[in-house]
Every structure is written in C-alpha cells, then in structure tokens.
ChimeraX commands (.cxc) that place a marker at each C-alpha (Angstrom):
marker #1 position -15.36,36.72,25.15 radius 0.5
marker #1 position -13.34,33.59,24.32 radius 0.5
marker #1 position -10.94,33.05,21.89 radius 0.5
marker #1 position -11.34,30.97,19.18 radius 0.5
marker #1 position -8.34,28.27,18.46 radius 0.5
marker #1 position -7.89,26.83,15.07 radius 0.5
marker #1 position -5.72,23.72,14.62 radius 0.5
marker #1 position -3.30,24.38,11.89 radius 0.5
marker #1 position -2.55,22.14,9.05 radius 0.5
marker #1 position 0.76,20.33,9.27 radius 0.5
marker #1 position 3.76,22.14,7.72 radius 0.5
marker #1 position 4.99,20.84,4.43 radius 0.5
marker #1 position 8.06,19.55,6.42 radius 0.5
marker #1 position 5.56,17.81,8.51 radius 0.5
marker #1 position 3.28,16.41,5.99 radius 0.5
marker #1 position 6.62,15.20,3.97 radius 0.5
marker #1 position 7.90,13.31,7.26 radius 0.5
marker #1 position 4.43,11.61,7.90 radius 0.5
marker #1 position 3.85,10.53,4.32 radius 0.5
marker #1 position 7.37,9.17,3.91 radius 0.5
marker #1 position 7.09,6.39,6.33 radius 0.5
marker #1 position 5.80,2.86,4.66 radius 0.5
marker #1 position 4.44,0.16,6.30 radius 0.5
marker #1 position 5.74,-3.65,5.55 radius 0.5
marker #1 position 4.66,-6.63,6.29 radius 0.5
marker #1 position 7.18,-9.11,7.25 radius 0.5
marker #1 position 7.52,-12.79,7.10 radius 0.5
marker #1 position 9.55,-15.86,7.52 radius 0.5
marker #1 position 11.19,-18.22,4.63 radius 0.5
marker #1 position 13.61,-20.60,5.59 radius 0.5
marker #1 position 15.55,-18.59,8.06 radius 0.5
marker #1 position 15.36,-15.17,6.43 radius 0.5
marker #1 position 13.28,-12.36,6.88 radius 0.5
marker #1 position 11.28,-10.69,3.93 radius 0.5
marker #1 position 9.01,-7.49,3.65 radius 0.5
marker #1 position 6.35,-6.58,1.32 radius 0.5
marker #1 position 4.42,-3.20,1.07 radius 0.5
marker #1 position 0.98,-3.60,2.57 radius 0.5
marker #1 position -0.33,-1.54,-0.18 radius 0.5
marker #1 position 0.32,-4.52,-2.53 radius 0.5
marker #1 position -1.61,-7.02,-0.09 radius 0.5
marker #1 position -4.84,-8.27,0.25 radius 0.5
marker #1 position -5.36,-10.31,2.87 radius 0.5
marker #1 position -3.92,-13.13,4.54 radius 0.5
marker #1 position -5.15,-16.55,4.64 radius 0.5
marker #1 position -4.54,-19.85,6.23 radius 0.5
marker #1 position -2.90,-22.07,4.02 radius 0.5
marker #1 position -5.82,-24.39,2.55 radius 0.5
marker #1 position -6.39,-26.70,-0.21 radius 0.5
marker #1 position -4.80,-26.13,-3.34 radius 0.5
marker #1 position -5.47,-27.69,-6.76 radius 0.5
marker #1 position -2.50,-28.48,-8.65 radius 0.5
marker #1 position -2.32,-27.64,-12.14 radius 0.5
marker #1 position -0.19,-29.86,-14.51 radius 0.5
marker #1 position 2.75,-29.04,-16.37 radius 0.5
marker #1 position 3.57,-25.60,-14.24 radius 0.5
marker #1 position 6.44,-24.06,-13.08 radius 0.5
marker #1 position 7.75,-26.15,-9.62 radius 0.5
marker #1 position 7.14,-22.63,-7.93 radius 0.5
marker #1 position 3.64,-23.02,-8.73 radius 0.5
marker #1 position 1.82,-24.70,-5.88 radius 0.5
marker #1 position -1.26,-24.91,-7.63 radius 0.5
marker #1 position -4.86,-22.70,-7.34 radius 0.5
marker #1 position -7.32,-22.28,-4.71 radius 0.5
marker #1 position -10.99,-20.84,-4.82 radius 0.5
marker #1 position -11.15,-17.56,-3.12 radius 0.5
marker #1 position -14.60,-16.35,-2.96 radius 0.5
marker #1 position -15.43,-17.58,-6.71 radius 0.5
marker #1 position -12.06,-16.78,-8.34 radius 0.5
marker #1 position -9.26,-18.85,-9.27 radius 0.5
marker #1 position -6.12,-17.45,-7.55 radius 0.5
marker #1 position -2.62,-19.04,-8.72 radius 0.5
marker #1 position -0.41,-19.67,-5.42 radius 0.5
marker #1 position 3.23,-19.55,-5.50 radius 0.5
marker #1 position 5.38,-20.85,-3.51 radius 0.5
marker #1 position 7.68,-18.07,-2.73 radius 0.5
marker #1 position 10.78,-20.44,-1.53 radius 0.5
marker #1 position 10.24,-22.34,-4.55 radius 0.5
marker #1 position 10.70,-18.71,-6.56 radius 0.5
marker #1 position 13.66,-18.13,-5.22 radius 0.5
marker #1 position 15.21,-21.42,-6.29 radius 0.5
marker #1 position 15.43,-23.07,-2.74 radius 0.5
marker #1 position 13.79,-26.17,-1.63 radius 0.5
marker #1 position 9.87,-26.19,-1.48 radius 0.5
marker #1 position 8.96,-24.76,2.25 radius 0.5
marker #1 position 7.42,-27.81,4.65 radius 0.5
marker #1 position 3.61,-27.18,5.47 radius 0.5
marker #1 position 3.47,-26.61,8.98 radius 0.5
marker #1 position 0.48,-24.99,10.96 radius 0.5
marker #1 position 1.91,-21.43,10.48 radius 0.5
marker #1 position 2.29,-21.59,6.90 radius 0.5
marker #1 position -0.23,-19.19,5.17 radius 0.5
marker #1 position -0.89,-17.44,1.68 radius 0.5
marker #1 position -0.86,-14.20,1.48 radius 0.5
marker #1 position -3.11,-12.42,-1.18 radius 0.5
marker #1 position -1.19,-10.14,-3.66 radius 0.5
marker #1 position -2.34,-7.67,-6.23 radius 0.5
marker #1 position 0.30,-7.63,-9.08 radius 0.5
marker #1 position 0.43,-4.61,-11.38 radius 0.5
marker #1 position 1.09,-5.93,-15.19 radius 0.5
marker #1 position 0.58,-4.24,-18.74 radius 0.5
marker #1 position -3.39,-5.63,-18.73 radius 0.5
marker #1 position -4.13,-4.21,-15.18 radius 0.5
marker #1 position -3.91,-6.26,-12.03 radius 0.5
marker #1 position -4.04,-9.92,-11.22 radius 0.5
marker #1 position -4.58,-11.32,-7.80 radius 0.5
marker #1 position -2.04,-14.25,-6.49 radius 0.5
marker #1 position -1.28,-16.13,-3.52 radius 0.5
marker #1 position 2.09,-16.31,-2.02 radius 0.5
marker #1 position 3.00,-19.25,-0.15 radius 0.5
marker #1 position 5.17,-18.34,3.35 radius 0.5
marker #1 position 6.42,-20.04,6.05 radius 0.5
marker #1 position 4.99,-17.68,8.81 radius 0.5
marker #1 position 3.75,-13.71,8.77 radius 0.5
marker #1 position 5.31,-11.83,11.55 radius 0.5
marker #1 position 3.99,-8.23,12.00 radius 0.5
marker #1 position 3.63,-4.91,9.91 radius 0.5
marker #1 position 6.48,-2.67,10.78 radius 0.5
marker #1 position 6.95,1.24,9.96 radius 0.5
marker #1 position 10.05,1.88,8.00 radius 0.5
marker #1 position 11.48,5.28,7.08 radius 0.5
marker #1 position 12.95,5.83,3.92 radius 0.5
marker #1 position 16.73,6.71,5.54 radius 0.5
marker #1 position 16.27,3.03,7.12 radius 0.5
marker #1 position 16.29,1.44,3.73 radius 0.5
marker #1 position 19.37,0.79,1.85 radius 0.5
marker #1 position 19.82,0.04,-1.64 radius 0.5
marker #1 position 19.58,-3.66,-3.10 radius 0.5
marker #1 position 23.15,-4.95,-2.67 radius 0.5
marker #1 position 24.53,-5.99,-5.85 radius 0.5
marker #1 position 26.04,-9.40,-4.55 radius 0.5
marker #1 position 26.28,-11.60,-1.90 radius 0.5
marker #1 position 21.95,-11.99,-1.74 radius 0.5
marker #1 position 20.55,-15.42,-2.24 radius 0.5
marker #1 position 18.01,-14.35,-4.48 radius 0.5
marker #1 position 18.05,-12.33,-7.73 radius 0.5
marker #1 position 19.07,-8.67,-7.55 radius 0.5
marker #1 position 15.94,-7.67,-9.63 radius 0.5
marker #1 position 13.41,-9.06,-6.95 radius 0.5
marker #1 position 14.70,-6.80,-4.34 radius 0.5
marker #1 position 13.42,-3.36,-3.55 radius 0.5
marker #1 position 15.90,-2.77,-0.79 radius 0.5
marker #1 position 17.30,-3.58,2.42 radius 0.5
marker #1 position 15.31,-2.13,5.45 radius 0.5
marker #1 position 16.94,-1.91,9.04 radius 0.5
marker #1 position 14.33,-2.64,11.66 radius 0.5
marker #1 position 15.83,-2.90,15.42 radius 0.5
marker #1 position 19.57,-3.27,14.32 radius 0.5
marker #1 position 18.62,-6.30,11.93 radius 0.5
marker #1 position 18.25,-6.06,7.58 radius 0.5
marker #1 position 15.03,-7.66,6.24 radius 0.5
marker #1 position 14.83,-7.88,2.19 radius 0.5
marker #1 position 11.80,-5.81,0.76 radius 0.5
marker #1 position 11.05,-7.52,-2.03 radius 0.5
marker #1 position 9.90,-5.68,-5.28 radius 0.5
marker #1 position 6.44,-7.67,-6.12 radius 0.5
marker #1 position 6.49,-6.87,-9.73 radius 0.5
marker #1 position 9.47,-8.41,-10.18 radius 0.5
marker #1 position 9.08,-11.16,-7.99 radius 0.5
marker #1 position 5.53,-12.31,-9.31 radius 0.5
marker #1 position 6.10,-11.13,-12.62 radius 0.5
marker #1 position 2.90,-12.20,-14.29 radius 0.5
marker #1 position 4.60,-12.10,-17.59 radius 0.5
marker #1 position 7.23,-13.86,-16.34 radius 0.5
marker #1 position 5.72,-16.77,-14.93 radius 0.5
marker #1 position 3.56,-17.19,-18.13 radius 0.5
marker #1 position 6.95,-17.63,-20.43 radius 0.5
marker #1 position 8.12,-19.85,-17.68 radius 0.5
marker #1 position 4.93,-21.83,-17.61 radius 0.5
marker #1 position 5.08,-22.07,-21.82 radius 0.5
marker #1 position 8.60,-23.39,-21.30 radius 0.5
marker #1 position 7.35,-26.00,-19.06 radius 0.5
marker #1 position 4.77,-26.75,-21.78 radius 0.5
marker #1 position 6.68,-27.49,-24.14 radius 0.5
marker #1 position 9.22,-29.95,-22.64 radius 0.5
marker link #1:1,2 radius 0.2
marker link #1:2,3 radius 0.2
marker link #1:3,4 radius 0.2
marker link #1:4,5 radius 0.2
marker link #1:5,6 radius 0.2
marker link #1:6,7 radius 0.2
marker link #1:7,8 radius 0.2
marker link #1:8,9 radius 0.2
marker link #1:9,10 radius 0.2
marker link #1:10,11 radius 0.2
marker link #1:11,12 radius 0.2
marker link #1:12,13 radius 0.2
marker link #1:13,14 radius 0.2
marker link #1:14,15 radius 0.2
marker link #1:15,16 radius 0.2
marker link #1:16,17 radius 0.2
marker link #1:17,18 radius 0.2
marker link #1:18,19 radius 0.2
marker link #1:19,20 radius 0.2
marker link #1:20,21 radius 0.2
marker link #1:21,22 radius 0.2
marker link #1:22,23 radius 0.2
marker link #1:23,24 radius 0.2
marker link #1:24,25 radius 0.2
marker link #1:25,26 radius 0.2
marker link #1:26,27 radius 0.2
marker link #1:27,28 radius 0.2
marker link #1:28,29 radius 0.2
marker link #1:29,30 radius 0.2
marker link #1:30,31 radius 0.2
marker link #1:31,32 radius 0.2
marker link #1:32,33 radius 0.2
marker link #1:33,34 radius 0.2
marker link #1:34,35 radius 0.2
marker link #1:35,36 radius 0.2
marker link #1:36,37 radius 0.2
marker link #1:37,38 radius 0.2
marker link #1:38,39 radius 0.2
marker link #1:39,40 radius 0.2
marker link #1:40,41 radius 0.2
marker link #1:41,42 radius 0.2
marker link #1:42,43 radius 0.2
marker link #1:43,44 radius 0.2
marker link #1:44,45 radius 0.2
marker link #1:45,46 radius 0.2
marker link #1:46,47 radius 0.2
marker link #1:47,48 radius 0.2
marker link #1:48,49 radius 0.2
marker link #1:49,50 radius 0.2
marker link #1:50,51 radius 0.2
marker link #1:51,52 radius 0.2
marker link #1:52,53 radius 0.2
marker link #1:53,54 radius 0.2
marker link #1:54,55 radius 0.2
marker link #1:55,56 radius 0.2
marker link #1:56,57 radius 0.2
marker link #1:57,58 radius 0.2
marker link #1:58,59 radius 0.2
marker link #1:59,60 radius 0.2
marker link #1:60,61 radius 0.2
marker link #1:61,62 radius 0.2
marker link #1:62,63 radius 0.2
marker link #1:63,64 radius 0.2
marker link #1:64,65 radius 0.2
marker link #1:65,66 radius 0.2
marker link #1:66,67 radius 0.2
marker link #1:67,68 radius 0.2
marker link #1:68,69 radius 0.2
marker link #1:69,70 radius 0.2
marker link #1:70,71 radius 0.2
marker link #1:71,72 radius 0.2
marker link #1:72,73 radius 0.2
marker link #1:73,74 radius 0.2
marker link #1:74,75 radius 0.2
marker link #1:75,76 radius 0.2
marker link #1:76,77 radius 0.2
marker link #1:77,78 radius 0.2
marker link #1:78,79 radius 0.2
marker link #1:79,80 radius 0.2
marker link #1:80,81 radius 0.2
marker link #1:81,82 radius 0.2
marker link #1:82,83 radius 0.2
marker link #1:83,84 radius 0.2
marker link #1:84,85 radius 0.2
marker link #1:85,86 radius 0.2
marker link #1:86,87 radius 0.2
marker link #1:87,88 radius 0.2
marker link #1:88,89 radius 0.2
marker link #1:89,90 radius 0.2
marker link #1:90,91 radius 0.2
marker link #1:91,92 radius 0.2
marker link #1:92,93 radius 0.2
marker link #1:93,94 radius 0.2
marker link #1:94,95 radius 0.2
marker link #1:95,96 radius 0.2
marker link #1:96,97 radius 0.2
marker link #1:97,98 radius 0.2
marker link #1:98,99 radius 0.2
marker link #1:99,100 radius 0.2
marker link #1:100,101 radius 0.2
marker link #1:101,102 radius 0.2
marker link #1:102,103 radius 0.2
marker link #1:103,104 radius 0.2
marker link #1:104,105 radius 0.2
marker link #1:105,106 radius 0.2
marker link #1:106,107 radius 0.2
marker link #1:107,108 radius 0.2
marker link #1:108,109 radius 0.2
marker link #1:109,110 radius 0.2
marker link #1:110,111 radius 0.2
marker link #1:111,112 radius 0.2
marker link #1:112,113 radius 0.2
marker link #1:113,114 radius 0.2
marker link #1:114,115 radius 0.2
marker link #1:115,116 radius 0.2
marker link #1:116,117 radius 0.2
marker link #1:117,118 radius 0.2
marker link #1:118,119 radius 0.2
marker link #1:119,120 radius 0.2
marker link #1:120,121 radius 0.2
marker link #1:121,122 radius 0.2
marker link #1:122,123 radius 0.2
marker link #1:123,124 radius 0.2
marker link #1:124,125 radius 0.2
marker link #1:125,126 radius 0.2
marker link #1:126,127 radius 0.2
marker link #1:127,128 radius 0.2
marker link #1:128,129 radius 0.2
marker link #1:129,130 radius 0.2
marker link #1:130,131 radius 0.2
marker link #1:131,132 radius 0.2
marker link #1:132,133 radius 0.2
marker link #1:133,134 radius 0.2
marker link #1:134,135 radius 0.2
marker link #1:135,136 radius 0.2
marker link #1:136,137 radius 0.2
marker link #1:137,138 radius 0.2
marker link #1:138,139 radius 0.2
marker link #1:139,140 radius 0.2
marker link #1:140,141 radius 0.2
marker link #1:141,142 radius 0.2
marker link #1:142,143 radius 0.2
marker link #1:143,144 radius 0.2
marker link #1:144,145 radius 0.2
marker link #1:145,146 radius 0.2
marker link #1:146,147 radius 0.2
marker link #1:147,148 radius 0.2
marker link #1:148,149 radius 0.2
marker link #1:149,150 radius 0.2
marker link #1:150,151 radius 0.2
marker link #1:151,152 radius 0.2
marker link #1:152,153 radius 0.2
marker link #1:153,154 radius 0.2
marker link #1:154,155 radius 0.2
marker link #1:155,156 radius 0.2
marker link #1:156,157 radius 0.2
marker link #1:157,158 radius 0.2
marker link #1:158,159 radius 0.2
marker link #1:159,160 radius 0.2
marker link #1:160,161 radius 0.2
marker link #1:161,162 radius 0.2
marker link #1:162,163 radius 0.2
marker link #1:163,164 radius 0.2
marker link #1:164,165 radius 0.2
marker link #1:165,166 radius 0.2
marker link #1:166,167 radius 0.2
marker link #1:167,168 radius 0.2
marker link #1:168,169 radius 0.2
marker link #1:169,170 radius 0.2
marker link #1:170,171 radius 0.2
marker link #1:171,172 radius 0.2
marker link #1:172,173 radius 0.2
marker link #1:173,174 radius 0.2
marker link #1:174,175 radius 0.2
view
C-alpha cells in the first residue's frame, strides 16, 4: 500500500515572511527614483492628449478621458515644487486610486519614465528622513533599499490628497 503524503500549510513564521514583502512600482522624476505600492496602481498608460482646466494649481496638468471617466492628471515634478517635467517618448501616466473621506478617486500621475516592479522587504525600508529630502516629509512613507541604493517610497494619500488639492484649487480660483 502506498503512503499518501499531504502538503502541510506554511508555518505562521513562513506565512508572515511571505506576506510582509511588498511590491513597488519604481519610476523616475528628474534624476531621482521614487516608488509607489502597486496595490494603489490601476494601470500605466502612454502620455496622451490632455485637456487643460483653467485656474487649476500649476501641478494639475489637465484631465484625460479614461474609458468615459474624467481623470485629473498631476505632474509629480510640479507637485514637488520642481520645474514641470518635459514631455518625452518615455513620459507616461500612472493611474492610481487614492482614498479619501468619501471613498476613492482615480487620479493620473505624470512621471518621466517607469522603471520596474520590485520587491522590498520591510527590513529594507528605513523611516522617512526628517531633513535633507527635496520633498515634504509627509509625502514620504519610507526609504527603500534596492541594490545598495535608496528609492523614495511615496505616501500616495498624502501626495495626492484630494482634500489638499481641492483646497489649493480653491485658492487659485480666489486669486
């Protein structure tokens, strides 16, 4: 009689290790590499025709029609108070879902180029620096170590805060 071998479920320690590794999409803005958790990303599209919306903050490039939905597009370089990105053949729009008080909002983020999806273990993520970064500290979720270099892991809900963007748009309209 042959013996039946049943695969054992992973131990708690193995399950925790597998669950803890996060995947991030890395992209370039200027000379810096940033990362976003892929759980927030819906898709990546080519930079296309944008419709400008008058009297919006400088970092809102316009809106696009994404399968019938109006999606605002934010220039990440301008959002970080840097010169607006120059449009090249590598420029793309990352479509992201942002959580806010009333639910979720789909937003497009314009980046210079998308690199790759990488796995980063929690042990390779350092806390956000309190000084020295070229962007606001609340925009940074952490500093991920990849191949001996750091990438800035962005806090999507801070960078793309719908409430803050709406408040800034209101200030622009009043001026």
